C-alpha positions as CSV (number, residue, x, y, z in Angstrom):
1,M,14.5,-39.1,-9.7
2,C,11.1,-37.5,-9.6
3,K,9.4,-34.7,-7.6
4,Q,8.6,-35.7,-4.0
5,T,6.4,-34.7,-1.2
6,I,7.6,-35.8,2.3
7,C,5.4,-34.9,5.3
8,K,6.5,-36.5,8.6
9,I,6.3,-36.2,12.3
10,V,9.7,-37.4,13.6
11,E,11.4,-38.0,16.9
12,N,15.0,-38.1,15.6
13,E,17.2,-35.3,14.4
14,I,16.5,-33.8,11.0
15,H,19.6,-34.1,8.8
16,L,19.4,-31.1,6.5
17,D,22.1,-32.1,4.0
18,E,20.5,-35.5,3.6
19,L,17.2,-33.9,3.1
20,I,18.5,-31.6,0.4
21,E,20.1,-34.6,-1.4
22,R,16.8,-36.5,-1.1
23,L,14.7,-33.7,-2.5
24,S,16.9,-32.6,-5.4
25,I,16.3,-33.8,-8.9
26,N,18.3,-33.1,-12.1
27,S,16.6,-29.8,-12.7
28,T,16.9,-28.5,-9.1
29,G,18.8,-25.2,-8.9
30,A,17.2,-23.7,-5.8
31,V,16.4,-25.1,-2.3
32,V,14.7,-22.8,0.2
33,M,14.5,-24.1,3.7
34,F,13.0,-22.8,6.9
35,T,14.2,-24.4,10.1
36,G,12.7,-23.4,13.4
37,L,14.8,-23.8,16.6
38,V,14.1,-23.9,20.3
39,R,14.9,-20.5,21.6
40,G,17.0,-20.4,24.8
41,F,15.6,-16.9,25.6
42,T,12.3,-15.3,24.6
43,E,12.1,-11.5,24.5
44,R,8.5,-11.1,23.4
45,E,5.7,-10.2,26.0
46,D,7.1,-12.0,29.1
47,P,10.9,-12.3,28.7
48,H,12.2,-15.6,30.1
49,E,14.7,-18.4,29.7
50,T,13.6,-21.7,28.2
51,L,15.1,-24.9,29.5
52,Q,13.3,-27.2,27.0
53,L,10.2,-27.5,24.8
54,E,8.2,-30.8,24.7
55,Y,6.3,-31.3,21.4
56,E,3.4,-33.6,21.0
57,A,1.2,-34.3,18.0
58,Y,-1.7,-36.4,16.9
59,E,0.5,-38.0,14.2
60,P,-2.1,-39.3,11.7
61,M,-4.0,-36.0,11.6
62,A,-0.8,-33.9,11.7
63,E,0.8,-35.7,8.8
64,K,-2.5,-35.5,6.8
65,M,-2.7,-31.7,7.4
66,M,1.0,-31.4,6.4
67,C,0.3,-33.1,3.1
68,R,-2.7,-30.8,2.6
69,I,-0.3,-27.9,3.0
70,A,2.0,-29.4,0.4
71,E,-0.9,-29.7,-2.0
72,E,-1.8,-26.1,-1.4
73,I,1.8,-25.1,-2.1
74,R,1.7,-27.1,-5.4
75,G,-1.6,-25.3,-6.3
76,K,-0.2,-21.8,-5.7
77,W,3.4,-22.4,-7.0
78,P,3.3,-25.1,-9.7
79,E,7.0,-24.6,-10.5
80,V,8.0,-25.9,-7.0
81,E,9.5,-29.3,-7.5
82,S,9.8,-31.2,-4.2
83,I,8.4,-30.3,-0.8
84,A,9.3,-31.6,2.7
85,I,7.6,-30.8,5.9
86,F,9.1,-32.2,9.1
87,Q,8.0,-31.6,12.7
88,R,9.9,-33.0,15.6
89,I,8.2,-34.3,18.7
90,G,9.7,-35.1,22.1
91,K,11.8,-33.1,24.6
92,L,14.1,-30.6,22.8
93,K,16.8,-28.4,24.3
94,P,17.6,-24.8,23.1
95,G,19.3,-24.6,19.8
96,T,17.6,-27.8,18.5
97,P,15.8,-27.7,15.2
98,T,12.0,-28.3,15.7
99,V,10.5,-27.9,12.3
100,T,11.7,-27.8,8.7
101,I,9.9,-26.8,5.6
102,A,11.9,-27.3,2.4
103,C,10.9,-26.4,-1.2
104,T,12.9,-27.0,-4.3
105,A,12.6,-25.5,-7.8
106,A,14.7,-25.0,-10.9
107,H,15.2,-21.3,-10.2
108,R,15.0,-19.0,-7.2
109,D,12.5,-16.7,-8.9
110,T,9.7,-19.3,-9.2
111,G,8.0,-18.6,-5.9
112,V,10.1,-21.1,-4.0
113,F,10.8,-18.5,-1.2
114,E,7.1,-17.7,-0.9
115,A,6.2,-21.4,-0.9
116,A,8.4,-22.1,2.1
117,R,7.1,-19.2,4.0
118,Y,3.5,-20.2,3.2
119,G,4.4,-23.7,4.5
120,I,5.5,-22.7,7.9
121,D,2.7,-20.2,8.3
122,R,0.1,-22.8,7.4
123,L,1.7,-25.4,9.7
124,K,1.4,-23.0,12.6
125,E,-2.2,-22.4,11.7
126,I,-3.7,-25.8,11.0
127,V,-1.5,-28.7,12.1
128,P,-2.4,-30.3,15.5
129,I,0.9,-29.9,17.3
130,W,1.2,-28.9,21.0
131,K,4.2,-27.7,23.0
132,K,4.9,-27.5,26.7
133,E,7.6,-25.1,27.7
134,S,9.9,-25.7,30.7
135,S,11.4,-22.5,31.9
136,T,13.1,-21.2,35.0
137,S,9.7,-20.3,36.4
138,G,8.0,-23.7,35.8
139,E,6.1,-25.5,33.0
140,S,3.2,-24.4,30.8
141,W,1.5,-25.4,27.6
142,I,2.0,-22.8,25.0
143,E,-1.1,-21.6,23.2
144,G,-0.6,-20.7,19.6
145,D,-1.9,-17.2,18.6
146,F,-0.5,-17.1,15.1
147,I,-2.7,-15.9,12.3
148,P,-0.9,-15.3,9.0
């Protein structure tokens, strides 16, 4: 097995155990994974219940930018072995995983935590993904205001 980079927009469920198995190589001793979920209730700013989120992406550009993020991670944390960045699209109910960033390394103290955090922050910043929220008060496109 060799180090991998997997960057994908997907419609199907992200199987986390299968992903770990796919990313691990003989020297892997640490996997750090961030998985974002659809919240059923949002408390920030305007508290409300969410019925579903609908994600859309310009897939060729989104996957290109996700690969760029993986390259940035490798440049900053060269001891990171494998990297996976998955973003789901489609209509997703509360509790459903929407995004996964996974980084592997031989040891936990090699920047693997920081690499995964960097991955999700950069995804929110530069990848062309849009989401529409359906809540008890109607539907609206959610504007991202995240700046790491």
